[in-house]
N, C-alpha and C positions, 0 to 999 in steps of 0.2 A: 633258703631256709623255709618252711614252711609254717603258714600262720593258721590259726584259728581263729581269726579277728583281722578286719581291713587293713593291709599296709600297703602303704605308696613310697615308691624311691623318694629319695633324699640326696639333692646335690646341690649345696651349697656354693657360693662363688668361694674361689680360691685366689690368694693372690701371692706374689713373692714375699719374702720377709722386709724390704726394704717399703714397698708399698705397704705392706699390714702395719706396719710400724707408725706411715707416713698418716693412715688410716686413723690410729688409735689414738696418734698424738692431736690428730685435729678434733676426734670427738672429745680428747678430755680438755682440750682449750676451751671447747663448748660448755661444757656442762660445768667447766669450774667457773668460770660466770654467773650460774645461777645461784639466786638466794633467796632466802626466806622475805615476803614483802607483808609488812602492815599497815601501809601507807596506798590506799588504791585510789584511782581513777571511777567516777561512774561513768567515762566512756563505753559504749554498747559493744561487746564483743558476741561474733557471729555465733550461734547454737552449735553449728558445723564444728566449730573448734571443740566444744564440748566432745560431738559426738566422737570425733579424729581421738581426742584424747583418751576416750574411752576404749575404743577400736584398741587401741594400742596397749592398753592395760588386759585387753582381753588376750593379748600373744603370751602375756606371762606363763609358764609352765606352773602347776599347781600337782597338790597328791590326787593321785590316781584320775588327775585331768577332771576332777569335778567342778574346777573353776567358781570356789564358793563366795564368789561379790556381787553384790548389787551396786549399783551408782545409781542416785538419786540427786537430779539438777534441780535446783530451786531458781528461778529467776522474779519471780512475783514479788512486788515490793513487801506486801502483805505477810506472806511467810517468812520474807528473809527477817522483817522486823520481829516478829514472833520466834525465830531462831536466838536471834541477837539478845532479844530480853530475858529468854531462857537460859543462855548462855552465860549472861552477866551475871544473873541472878547465883549461879553455880560458882563463878570467877569471884563473886564477892566475897562468899564464904570462904572461898581460898584466900584471897589476897589479904582481904581488911577482917574476916573473921577466924582467922589462926587456923584452917583447916591445912591449910602446906606447913609442913615441919621445916626447923629453921635450916639445915643443909640443904636442902630443896629450894627456899627462899633464896640461900646464900650462892647456890647455883645457877639461877635466873638474874640476878643482880645485875649481872654486865648485860642481859638482854634490854634490862628497863622495862620487862613486861607490866600489865596492869589490870587490874578488871575489865576497863573499857575497851568494849570490843565492837567499836563505831563502822569497823571497816566491813563487818557482815552485814551492814546493809547499804553501804558504798558500791562494795563491787558486784559487776554484774550478775556474775553468777555465784552462788554456793554449791558445791558436788558434795553428796555425803557418802561415804564409801559404808558400806552396810558389808558386815562378814557374816555368812551364812552358816551358825553352827549344824546344821543338819540341812539335808535335802528332804523331798517329801515324793515316794514312790505314785504312782498311778492310783492305788487304792488308798490312798490317803497313809500310808505307812510309812514312819521315818528312813531316811538313808543316811548313813553315819556319813560324816566327810573327815577328811584326813589332812592332817598338816594345814589346820585352816588360817591359823595368825600366818605362818610362812607364806603361805601364798597370796593370802591378801596384800602380805607386804609387798611381796613382788611386784603385783600389780599395781600397787599406790605408787611406788618408786618407777615404772611404767610410765605412768598417767603423769608425773610429774614432770619426766625428761620431755615428753610429748609435749606438754605446756609450753616446757622452757624453748622447745624448738620452736614453736611459730611465735615466739616474743612475747609470751603470756607469764605471770607470776601468779604465786600461788602461796598458801601457808599449810603447815601441818597443826592444825588446830585440834586439840583434844580437850576439851571443858570436861572438867570431873565433877559428876557422873554424867554420861551422855543419854541417859534412858529417854530425856524429853523428846531426842531428834526421831524415837522411834514412833513415839505419836505424831509429832508434826510430819514425819515425810510416811507415816499411815503404813508403818512395813510390818510385818507378822512378827511371832514372838521367836522366831525362828531365826531370825536375824538381827544381830547385836550392831550399832556405829561404833564403826573401826577409826575413820579420821575424818574433820570437817575440812573443806578445800574451799577457801574463798577464791574465786579468779576471775581475773582482769588483769588491767593494764597497771603497771606504778603511777602514780600520781607524781605530778609535775615536781612536787617537793620531798618525793619519797627519801629516807635515809636507811639505810640500815647497820647496825653495829660490826663496827672494824674488829675482825675476827681472824682468827688463822685456824686452816686446816690440819689435821693431823700431820706429820711429814710423813713421806712412803717409809722412812726407815722405822718409825713407830707402826704402823698398819701391813707391813708385810713381812714374812718370817719366811728365811728362803731354804731348802733342805737340796743340795743338789746343784 
């Protein structure tokens, strides 16, 4: 087939059915142990781990291959404190100020989350993923991005999985509103904060809610 743009051959690994199932089972067993963590150790984490996780995120499929994401890594204690203070200001409005509707508060009850976000200062790294609403051409013109939410969401999923694979923990923190992250991270108007990830090792006394995952029968519908 003739192409108007560069293409290269694609020959992924092939496995027999037994090996496919073995590998899939192993991967499921690995990711099934992943949990969101709110109790972090201040033990240092090599910056290379952050780089590798973002490199994994960069392999995500995206609309028109525009890769509409930017990851910002924060290790500076002063900036981490600013993030915590700003996040807690917004979260106090949610939890103590009544901004969360009753049904949302009820849904969160079993997680026992509060406006206290001290882990944002304890975790050695904060990584903020920004979604690029549009791009900029060589002459400053706007370039429309397609399927931004879908693309960035997939990239964040790979970022989380990469961290788990390296033995690190994280949390998908989305303080609402998140405009303060744009200012602190000095990002342009074309980008909006998508998820704030504290990254590190769980503390020695870390606990997580005792939750059940949705069973396969509820998550999968089969035809044929």
